[in-house]
DRENVO-986693 format. One record per residue (C-alpha): residue number from 1; x, y, z. Coordinates in nm, 2 decimals, always signed. Example, Ala and Ser with C-alpha at 12.3 -4.5 7.8 and 13.67 -1.06 7.14 Angstrom:
! residues 2
@nr->1 u->+1.23 v->-0.45 w->+0.78
@nr->2 u->+1.37 v->-0.11 w->+0.71
END
This chain:
! residues 344
@nr->1 u->+3.73 v->-0.07 w->+0.46
@nr->2 u->+3.44 v->+0.05 w->+0.67
@nr->3 u->+3.22 v->-0.14 w->+0.92
@nr->4 u->+2.98 v->-0.42 w->+0.83
@nr->5 u->+2.62 v->-0.48 w->+0.94
@nr->6 u->+2.42 v->-0.80 w->+0.92
@nr->7 u->+2.06 v->-0.72 w->+0.81
@nr->8 u->+1.81 v->-0.97 w->+0.94
@nr->9 u->+1.45 v->-0.98 w->+0.84
@nr->10 u->+1.20 v->-1.18 w->+0.62
@nr->11 u->+1.41 v->-1.12 w->+0.32
@nr->12 u->+1.44 v->-1.33 w->+0.00
@nr->13 u->+1.11 v->-1.49 w->+0.06
@nr->14 u->+0.90 v->-1.33 w->-0.22
@nr->15 u->+0.71 v->-1.09 w->+0.00
@nr->16 u->+0.69 v->-0.74 w->-0.16
@nr->17 u->+0.64 v->-0.57 w->+0.18
@nr->18 u->+0.95 v->-0.72 w->+0.34
@nr->19 u->+1.15 v->-0.65 w->+0.03
@nr->20 u->+1.04 v->-0.29 w->+0.05
@nr->21 u->+1.17 v->-0.28 w->+0.41
@nr->22 u->+1.50 v->-0.42 w->+0.30
@nr->23 u->+1.53 v->-0.17 w->+0.01
@nr->24 u->+1.45 v->+0.12 w->+0.25
@nr->25 u->+1.70 v->-0.01 w->+0.51
@nr->26 u->+1.97 v->-0.02 w->+0.24
@nr->27 u->+1.88 v->+0.34 w->+0.14
@nr->28 u->+1.90 v->+0.45 w->+0.50
@nr->29 u->+2.23 v->+0.28 w->+0.60
@nr->30 u->+2.53 v->+0.51 w->+0.64
@nr->31 u->+2.74 v->+0.50 w->+0.32
@nr->32 u->+3.05 v->+0.36 w->+0.49
@nr->33 u->+2.86 v->+0.06 w->+0.64
@nr->34 u->+2.87 v->-0.25 w->+0.42
@nr->35 u->+2.55 v->-0.47 w->+0.45
@nr->36 u->+2.54 v->-0.85 w->+0.47
@nr->37 u->+2.19 v->-0.96 w->+0.41
@nr->38 u->+2.05 v->-1.28 w->+0.56
@nr->39 u->+1.82 v->-1.41 w->+0.28
@nr->40 u->+1.60 v->-1.70 w->+0.19
@nr->41 u->+1.74 v->-1.65 w->-0.17
@nr->42 u->+2.09 v->-1.51 w->-0.14
@nr->43 u->+2.15 v->-1.51 w->-0.52
@nr->44 u->+1.83 v->-1.32 w->-0.59
@nr->45 u->+1.91 v->-1.07 w->-0.31
@nr->46 u->+2.26 v->-1.01 w->-0.45
@nr->47 u->+2.13 v->-0.98 w->-0.81
@nr->48 u->+1.86 v->-0.73 w->-0.71
@nr->49 u->+2.05 v->-0.51 w->-0.47
@nr->50 u->+2.42 v->-0.58 w->-0.54
@nr->51 u->+2.50 v->-0.65 w->-0.18
@nr->52 u->+2.67 v->-0.94 w->+0.00
@nr->53 u->+2.41 v->-1.20 w->+0.10
@nr->54 u->+2.41 v->-1.54 w->+0.28
@nr->55 u->+2.16 v->-1.82 w->+0.36
@nr->56 u->+1.94 v->-1.72 w->+0.65
@nr->57 u->+1.89 v->-2.08 w->+0.74
@nr->58 u->+2.26 v->-2.17 w->+0.77
@nr->59 u->+2.40 v->-2.16 w->+1.12
@nr->60 u->+2.75 v->-2.17 w->+0.97
@nr->61 u->+2.68 v->-1.87 w->+0.74
@nr->62 u->+2.55 v->-1.67 w->+1.03
@nr->63 u->+2.86 v->-1.76 w->+1.24
@nr->64 u->+3.08 v->-1.66 w->+0.95
@nr->65 u->+2.89 v->-1.33 w->+0.90
@nr->66 u->+2.91 v->-1.25 w->+1.28
@nr->67 u->+3.29 v->-1.30 w->+1.27
@nr->68 u->+3.34 v->-1.01 w->+1.02
@nr->69 u->+3.05 v->-0.79 w->+1.12
@nr->70 u->+3.02 v->-0.50 w->+1.37
@nr->71 u->+2.64 v->-0.47 w->+1.39
@nr->72 u->+2.32 v->-0.68 w->+1.35
@nr->73 u->+2.01 v->-0.49 w->+1.25
@nr->74 u->+1.67 v->-0.64 w->+1.28
@nr->75 u->+1.50 v->-0.51 w->+0.96
@nr->76 u->+1.15 v->-0.37 w->+0.99
@nr->77 u->+0.82 v->-0.56 w->+1.01
@nr->78 u->+0.64 v->-0.79 w->+1.26
@nr->79 u->+0.93 v->-1.02 w->+1.33
@nr->80 u->+0.86 v->-1.07 w->+1.70
@nr->81 u->+0.50 v->-1.20 w->+1.71
@nr->82 u->+0.36 v->-1.54 w->+1.78
@nr->83 u->+0.01 v->-1.53 w->+1.63
@nr->84 u->+0.10 v->-1.68 w->+1.30
@nr->85 u->+0.38 v->-1.90 w->+1.43
@nr->86 u->+0.59 v->-1.94 w->+1.75
@nr->87 u->+0.89 v->-2.02 w->+1.52
@nr->88 u->+0.92 v->-1.66 w->+1.40
@nr->89 u->+1.02 v->-1.50 w->+1.73
@nr->90 u->+1.24 v->-1.81 w->+1.82
@nr->91 u->+1.43 v->-1.76 w->+1.49
@nr->92 u->+1.47 v->-1.39 w->+1.51
@nr->93 u->+1.53 v->-1.38 w->+1.88
@nr->94 u->+1.79 v->-1.66 w->+1.84
@nr->95 u->+1.98 v->-1.47 w->+1.57
@nr->96 u->+1.97 v->-1.15 w->+1.77
@nr->97 u->+2.08 v->-1.33 w->+2.09
@nr->98 u->+2.37 v->-1.51 w->+1.91
@nr->99 u->+2.49 v->-1.19 w->+1.75
@nr->100 u->+2.49 v->-1.01 w->+2.09
@nr->101 u->+2.68 v->-1.30 w->+2.24
@nr->102 u->+2.94 v->-1.26 w->+1.96
@nr->103 u->+2.99 v->-0.90 w->+2.06
@nr->104 u->+2.80 v->-0.73 w->+1.78
@nr->105 u->+2.61 v->-0.41 w->+1.85
@nr->106 u->+2.24 v->-0.48 w->+1.79
@nr->107 u->+1.98 v->-0.25 w->+1.65
@nr->108 u->+1.60 v->-0.31 w->+1.63
@nr->109 u->+1.48 v->-0.10 w->+1.34
@nr->110 u->+1.13 v->-0.02 w->+1.23
@nr->111 u->+0.97 v->-0.29 w->+1.44
@nr->112 u->+0.61 v->-0.39 w->+1.49
@nr->113 u->+0.64 v->-0.58 w->+1.82
@nr->114 u->+0.36 v->-0.84 w->+1.90
@nr->115 u->+0.11 v->-0.97 w->+1.95
@nr->116 u->+0.30 v->-1.20 w->+2.19
@nr->117 u->+0.07 v->-1.45 w->+2.35
@nr->118 u->+0.32 v->-1.69 w->+2.51
@nr->119 u->+0.52 v->-1.61 w->+2.82
@nr->120 u->+0.84 v->-1.75 w->+2.66
@nr->121 u->+0.82 v->-1.53 w->+2.35
@nr->122 u->+0.75 v->-1.23 w->+2.57
@nr->123 u->+1.05 v->-1.31 w->+2.78
@nr->124 u->+1.27 v->-1.37 w->+2.47
@nr->125 u->+1.17 v->-1.05 w->+2.30
@nr->126 u->+1.23 v->-0.84 w->+2.61
@nr->127 u->+1.57 v->-1.00 w->+2.67
@nr->128 u->+1.71 v->-0.94 w->+2.32
@nr->129 u->+1.56 v->-0.58 w->+2.31
@nr->130 u->+1.72 v->-0.50 w->+2.64
@nr->131 u->+2.05 v->-0.60 w->+2.48
@nr->132 u->+2.00 v->-0.36 w->+2.18
@nr->133 u->+2.20 v->-0.04 w->+2.13
@nr->134 u->+1.89 v->+0.13 w->+1.98
@nr->135 u->+1.53 v->+0.05 w->+1.91
@nr->136 u->+1.28 v->+0.21 w->+1.67
@nr->137 u->+0.92 v->+0.10 w->+1.63
@nr->138 u->+0.65 v->+0.18 w->+1.38
@nr->139 u->+0.33 v->+0.19 w->+1.59
@nr->140 u->+0.21 v->+0.32 w->+1.92
@nr->141 u->+0.11 v->-0.03 w->+2.05
@nr->142 u->+0.47 v->-0.15 w->+2.00
@nr->143 u->+0.61 v->+0.16 w->+2.17
@nr->144 u->+0.37 v->+0.11 w->+2.47
@nr->145 u->+0.48 v->-0.26 w->+2.51
@nr->146 u->+0.85 v->-0.20 w->+2.51
@nr->147 u->+0.82 v->+0.10 w->+2.74
@nr->148 u->+0.66 v->-0.13 w->+2.99
@nr->149 u->+0.99 v->-0.32 w->+2.98
@nr->150 u->+1.19 v->+0.00 w->+3.06
@nr->151 u->+1.31 v->+0.04 w->+2.70
@nr->152 u->+1.27 v->+0.38 w->+2.53
@nr->153 u->+1.22 v->+0.35 w->+2.16
@nr->154 u->+1.20 v->+0.59 w->+1.87
@nr->155 u->+0.84 v->+0.59 w->+1.74
@nr->156 u->+0.80 v->+0.67 w->+1.38
@nr->157 u->+0.58 v->+0.57 w->+1.08
@nr->158 u->+0.67 v->+0.26 w->+0.89
@nr->159 u->+1.01 v->+0.31 w->+0.71
@nr->160 u->+0.86 v->+0.23 w->+0.37
@nr->161 u->+0.69 v->+0.57 w->+0.38
@nr->162 u->+1.04 v->+0.71 w->+0.31
@nr->163 u->+1.14 v->+0.46 w->+0.04
@nr->164 u->+1.26 v->+0.65 w->-0.27
@nr->165 u->+1.06 v->+0.50 w->-0.56
@nr->166 u->+1.16 v->+0.45 w->-0.93
@nr->167 u->+0.90 v->+0.60 w->-1.17
@nr->168 u->+0.69 v->+0.33 w->-1.34
@nr->169 u->+0.77 v->+0.30 w->-1.71
@nr->170 u->+0.41 v->+0.28 w->-1.85
@nr->171 u->+0.07 v->+0.42 w->-1.80
@nr->172 u->-0.28 v->+0.29 w->-1.84
@nr->173 u->-0.62 v->+0.44 w->-1.93
@nr->174 u->-0.75 v->+0.64 w->-1.64
@nr->175 u->-0.89 v->+0.59 w->-1.39
@nr->176 u->-0.65 v->+0.31 w->-1.29
@nr->177 u->-0.74 v->+0.10 w->-0.99
@nr->178 u->-0.49 v->-0.14 w->-0.82
@nr->179 u->-0.61 v->-0.42 w->-0.60
@nr->180 u->-0.39 v->-0.62 w->-0.36
@nr->181 u->-0.56 v->-0.91 w->-0.20
@nr->182 u->-0.41 v->-1.20 w->+0.00
@nr->183 u->-0.55 v->-1.53 w->+0.11
@nr->184 u->-0.67 v->-1.52 w->+0.47
@nr->185 u->-0.94 v->-1.68 w->+0.68
@nr->186 u->-1.13 v->-1.35 w->+0.69
@nr->187 u->-1.15 v->-1.34 w->+0.31
@nr->188 u->-1.42 v->-1.60 w->+0.28
@nr->189 u->-1.56 v->-1.70 w->-0.06
@nr->190 u->-1.87 v->-1.49 w->+0.01
@nr->191 u->-1.67 v->-1.18 w->+0.08
@nr->192 u->-1.45 v->-1.24 w->-0.22
@nr->193 u->-1.75 v->-1.26 w->-0.44
@nr->194 u->-1.89 v->-0.93 w->-0.29
@nr->195 u->-1.56 v->-0.76 w->-0.37
@nr->196 u->-1.56 v->-0.89 w->-0.72
@nr->197 u->-1.92 v->-0.77 w->-0.76
@nr->198 u->-1.81 v->-0.43 w->-0.63
@nr->199 u->-1.52 v->-0.41 w->-0.88
@nr->200 u->-1.76 v->-0.49 w->-1.17
@nr->201 u->-1.99 v->-0.21 w->-1.06
@nr->202 u->-1.70 v->+0.03 w->-1.02
@nr->203 u->-1.59 v->-0.06 w->-1.38
@nr->204 u->-1.93 v->-0.01 w->-1.52
@nr->205 u->-1.97 v->+0.33 w->-1.35
@nr->206 u->-1.62 v->+0.47 w->-1.41
@nr->207 u->-1.46 v->+0.26 w->-1.69
@nr->208 u->-1.18 v->+0.19 w->-1.46
@nr->209 u->-0.87 v->-0.01 w->-1.57
@nr->210 u->-0.80 v->-0.27 w->-1.30
@nr->211 u->-0.46 v->-0.39 w->-1.20
@nr->212 u->-0.43 v->-0.70 w->-0.97
@nr->213 u->-0.10 v->-0.66 w->-0.79
@nr->214 u->+0.01 v->-0.97 w->-0.60
@nr->215 u->+0.26 v->-0.87 w->-0.33
@nr->216 u->+0.36 v->-1.23 w->-0.25
@nr->217 u->+0.40 v->-1.45 w->-0.56
@nr->218 u->+0.34 v->-1.77 w->-0.38
@nr->219 u->+0.03 v->-1.66 w->-0.18
@nr->220 u->-0.13 v->-1.37 w->-0.37
@nr->221 u->-0.07 v->-1.47 w->-0.74
@nr->222 u->-0.30 v->-1.77 w->-0.75
@nr->223 u->-0.57 v->-1.56 w->-0.59
@nr->224 u->-0.52 v->-1.29 w->-0.86
@nr->225 u->-0.53 v->-1.55 w->-1.13
@nr->226 u->-0.86 v->-1.68 w->-1.00
@nr->227 u->-1.01 v->-1.33 w->-0.98
@nr->228 u->-0.91 v->-1.20 w->-1.32
@nr->229 u->-1.13 v->-1.42 w->-1.54
@nr->230 u->-1.44 v->-1.32 w->-1.33
@nr->231 u->-1.40 v->-0.95 w->-1.42
@nr->232 u->-1.56 v->-0.85 w->-1.75
@nr->233 u->-1.38 v->-0.52 w->-1.79
@nr->234 u->-1.01 v->-0.45 w->-1.87
@nr->235 u->-0.79 v->-0.62 w->-1.61
@nr->236 u->-0.42 v->-0.70 w->-1.58
@nr->237 u->-0.21 v->-0.89 w->-1.33
@nr->238 u->+0.11 v->-0.70 w->-1.25
@nr->239 u->+0.41 v->-0.88 w->-1.10
@nr->240 u->+0.70 v->-0.67 w->-1.00
@nr->241 u->+0.96 v->-0.82 w->-0.77
@nr->242 u->+1.16 v->-0.50 w->-0.73
@nr->243 u->+1.01 v->-0.30 w->-0.45
@nr->244 u->+1.15 v->+0.03 w->-0.57
@nr->245 u->+0.97 v->-0.01 w->-0.90
@nr->246 u->+0.66 v->-0.15 w->-0.73
@nr->247 u->+0.63 v->+0.16 w->-0.52
@nr->248 u->+0.67 v->+0.37 w->-0.84
@nr->249 u->+0.37 v->+0.18 w->-0.99
@nr->250 u->+0.14 v->+0.37 w->-0.76
@nr->251 u->+0.23 v->+0.70 w->-0.91
@nr->252 u->+0.02 v->+0.59 w->-1.21
@nr->253 u->-0.27 v->+0.46 w->-1.00
@nr->254 u->-0.58 v->+0.66 w->-0.90
@nr->255 u->-0.72 v->+0.42 w->-0.64
@nr->256 u->-0.56 v->+0.14 w->-0.44
@nr->257 u->-0.77 v->-0.12 w->-0.27
@nr->258 u->-0.55 v->-0.33 w->-0.04
@nr->259 u->-0.53 v->-0.59 w->+0.23
@nr->260 u->-0.15 v->-0.58 w->+0.25
@nr->261 u->-0.01 v->-0.32 w->+0.48
@nr->262 u->+0.27 v->-0.21 w->+0.25
@nr->263 u->+0.05 v->-0.19 w->-0.06
@nr->264 u->-0.14 v->+0.08 w->+0.13
@nr->265 u->+0.17 v->+0.26 w->+0.26
@nr->266 u->+0.32 v->+0.26 w->-0.09
@nr->267 u->+0.00 v->+0.39 w->-0.25
@nr->268 u->-0.07 v->+0.67 w->+0.00
@nr->269 u->+0.30 v->+0.78 w->+0.01
@nr->270 u->+0.29 v->+0.82 w->-0.37
@nr->271 u->-0.02 v->+1.03 w->-0.36
@nr->272 u->-0.27 v->+0.76 w->-0.45
@nr->273 u->-0.62 v->+0.74 w->-0.28
@nr->274 u->-0.67 v->+0.41 w->-0.09
@nr->275 u->-0.93 v->+0.19 w->+0.06
@nr->276 u->-0.82 v->-0.06 w->+0.33
@nr->277 u->-0.94 v->-0.41 w->+0.39
@nr->278 u->-0.81 v->-0.50 w->+0.73
@nr->279 u->-0.73 v->-0.86 w->+0.83
@nr->280 u->-0.47 v->-0.76 w->+1.09
@nr->281 u->-0.43 v->-0.51 w->+1.37
@nr->282 u->-0.13 v->-0.34 w->+1.19
@nr->283 u->-0.37 v->-0.26 w->+0.89
@nr->284 u->-0.63 v->-0.13 w->+1.13
@nr->285 u->-0.37 v->+0.09 w->+1.30
@nr->286 u->-0.27 v->+0.24 w->+0.97
@nr->287 u->-0.64 v->+0.31 w->+0.89
@nr->288 u->-0.68 v->+0.50 w->+1.22
@nr->289 u->-0.35 v->+0.68 w->+1.19
@nr->290 u->-0.39 v->+0.80 w->+0.83
@nr->291 u->-0.77 v->+0.82 w->+0.82
@nr->292 u->-0.81 v->+0.57 w->+0.54
@nr->293 u->-1.17 v->+0.45 w->+0.45
@nr->294 u->-1.23 v->+0.08 w->+0.45
@nr->295 u->-1.35 v->-0.21 w->+0.67
@nr->296 u->-1.23 v->-0.47 w->+0.91
@nr->297 u->-1.28 v->-0.78 w->+0.69
@nr->298 u->-1.53 v->-0.92 w->+0.94
@nr->299 u->-1.74 v->-0.60 w->+0.88
@nr->300 u->-1.73 v->-0.60 w->+0.50
@nr->301 u->-2.08 v->-0.54 w->+0.36
@nr->302 u->-2.23 v->-0.85 w->+0.19
@nr->303 u->-2.37 v->-0.62 w->-0.08
@nr->304 u->-2.13 v->-0.54 w->-0.36
@nr->305 u->-2.32 v->-0.21 w->-0.43
@nr->306 u->-2.24 v->-0.08 w->-0.08
@nr->307 u->-1.88 v->-0.16 w->-0.12
@nr->308 u->-1.87 v->-0.01 w->-0.47
@nr->309 u->-2.02 v->+0.31 w->-0.33
@nr->310 u->-1.72 v->+0.36 w->-0.10
@nr->311 u->-1.48 v->+0.27 w->-0.38
@nr->312 u->-1.64 v->+0.53 w->-0.61
@nr->313 u->-1.66 v->+0.80 w->-0.34
@nr->314 u->-1.29 v->+0.75 w->-0.25
@nr->315 u->-1.19 v->+0.76 w->-0.62
@nr->316 u->-1.38 v->+1.09 w->-0.66
@nr->317 u->-1.26 v->+1.23 w->-0.33
@nr->318 u->-0.95 v->+1.44 w->-0.23
@nr->319 u->-0.75 v->+1.16 w->-0.07
@nr->320 u->-0.48 v->+1.23 w->+0.20
@nr->321 u->-0.34 v->+1.58 w->+0.18
@nr->322 u->+0.01 v->+1.65 w->+0.05
@nr->323 u->+0.11 v->+1.81 w->+0.38
@nr->324 u->+0.01 v->+1.50 w->+0.58
@nr->325 u->+0.19 v->+1.27 w->+0.33
@nr->326 u->+0.51 v->+1.49 w->+0.36
@nr->327 u->+0.48 v->+1.47 w->+0.74
@nr->328 u->+0.47 v->+1.09 w->+0.74
@nr->329 u->+0.77 v->+1.08 w->+0.50
@nr->330 u->+0.97 v->+1.32 w->+0.72
@nr->331 u->+0.89 v->+1.13 w->+1.04
@nr->332 u->+0.98 v->+0.79 w->+0.88
@nr->333 u->+1.33 v->+0.93 w->+0.83
@nr->334 u->+1.37 v->+0.92 w->+1.21
@nr->335 u->+1.45 v->+0.55 w->+1.16
@nr->336 u->+1.74 v->+0.66 w->+0.94
@nr->337 u->+1.85 v->+0.91 w->+1.21
@nr->338 u->+1.85 v->+0.63 w->+1.47
@nr->339 u->+2.08 v->+0.42 w->+1.25
@nr->340 u->+2.33 v->+0.70 w->+1.19
@nr->341 u->+2.34 v->+0.79 w->+1.56
@nr->342 u->+2.38 v->+0.43 w->+1.67
@nr->343 u->+2.65 v->+0.36 w->+1.41
@nr->344 u->+2.87 v->+0.67 w->+1.47
END
């Protein structure tokens, strides 16, 4: 029959990055381990991936899953951070702690730990990580934090670097430019207008075909729908809920302009040039690690022409080398190696 593993993350909530982490985790699981996904939309998760799924908000469903499972895996992402909400670490820490009490082996996989501002969330995170069989993290800051607690993690690039993509079914006039923006306090109306002006200049100079690619339907789609009518050149809104196909989209794109971390990782890993607009330390870390051009949102030029110049130079440039991309993909597989070792 094989062993079973509960997969716990921000799944079934309409976020393309978290769905990409789930898809990667499912690809990396040992073949003889059956997943049970805690999801905000169990029917959708079952329909997309063909795996057992249950309601992430049901204590009874979690208890039932723990009764028949051998492992609990924290899926990747910034689950344990209290900047956006203290509720996130309480939920994920509570699930992990309960599973450990029920005797399940616990694995923290592909994690971005922190920021943790509150003493309680720091204590909770340390406590549940100390009870884990294995821990892997996706950035140096997370590794440094857990090492202070006496925990030795595997440090490797975000797992989505290694996600096997499905080729996109259609092409567009080249060059094609994909834009992924999200609502955020740092994306002020003035900065948004500067970005729109820069995209108009880029289109005039390069005849670029623009794709607005919302990664979160609830948050990003209304923003894309507000931007599209303001652009005079050819523009489309692309909605793709399947992360394997979404990653394949970037095989047909020449330049990606992104705020969302996983839009940039997907783009670069598929050989697409990219410009980052950082609203979060995790995006800034990616910029530094990969050498991506771009700005902290607070430093974005007010002049659309200055922004367009960087867009145009990146589009015409060489991008990240194939050897560097291959290295990131290879190292991202260390998250897979950790799973297979911990689940032997």
